[in-house]
C-alpha positions in Angstrom: 0.0 0.0 -0.2 1.3 3.3 -1.1 -0.7 5.4 2.1 0.8 6.6 5.1 -0.4 7.3 8.5 1.5 10.3 10.2 1.2 10.3 13.7 2.5 13.2 16.1 1.6 16.5 14.2 1.9 19.7 15.0 -1.7 21.3 15.6 0.0 24.0 12.7 0.6 21.1 10.5 -1.8 21.8 7.1 -2.1 19.9 4.8 -0.1 21.9 2.5 2.8 21.7 4.4 2.4 17.7 4.6 2.6 17.4 1.2 5.2 19.9 1.0 7.4 17.5 3.4 6.9 14.5 1.8 7.2 15.7 -1.9 10.8 15.5 -2.0 10.5 11.5 -1.7 8.0 11.2 -4.5 4.8 12.2 -6.3 1.9 12.7 -3.5 -0.9 12.2 -4.8 -2.8 13.2 -1.5 -2.0 14.9 1.8 -4.6 15.2 4.6 -4.4 15.9 8.3 -7.3 14.8 10.3 -9.6 17.7 11.7 -12.5 17.8 14.4 -15.4 18.4 12.5 -16.9 20.2 15.2 -13.4 22.8 16.0 -11.7 22.4 12.4 -9.0 21.8 14.8 -5.8 19.4 14.1 -6.4 16.2 15.5 -2.7 15.6 15.7 -2.0 13.0 12.6 -2.8 12.9 9.0 -2.2 10.2 5.9 -0.3 11.1 2.7 -1.0 8.6 -0.5 2.0 8.2 -2.6 2.2 7.2 -6.3 4.1 4.2 -5.8 4.9 1.7 -2.7 8.1 2.2 -3.5 7.9 6.1 -2.6 6.1 5.3 0.3 8.6 3.1 1.9 11.5 5.6 1.1 9.6 8.6 3.0 8.9 6.5 6.0 12.8 5.6 6.1 13.5 8.9 5.8 11.0 10.4 7.9 9.8 8.6 10.2 11.3 9.7 14.3 12.2 12.8 12.4 11.2 16.5 13.0 8.3 18.3 11.3 7.1 21.7 12.4 8.6 21.2 15.7 7.1 17.6 16.5 8.6 14.2 16.1 6.2 12.2 13.6 5.8 8.4 13.6 5.0 7.2 10.5 3.4 3.9 9.8 1.8 1.8 6.8 -2.0 2.9 6.7 -4.4 -0.1 6.9 -7.6 0.2 5.8 -10.7 1.3 8.1 -13.5 -1.6 8.0 -16.5 -1.2 6.6 -19.5 -0.3 8.2 -20.2 -0.7 12.1 -22.5 -3.8 12.3 -23.7 -5.7 15.4 
């Protein structure tokens, strides 16, 4: 999978700054900071999707446990969320 989970983001990190931080490692198709639906404030994590698995792995190797916007970020491969909340 070419999508990464980025944890430990600064409250000041934006979609654009996340994209800028990861773009040197490959073609970023999507960069999203998760925000609270009510307040619009960052939830401290986000996702970055690359064109290829190789680009994602390279970015993870280079940026995991590195500083971004004053905070040390943790990077993992994103896992697909299971659909629906069945009983």
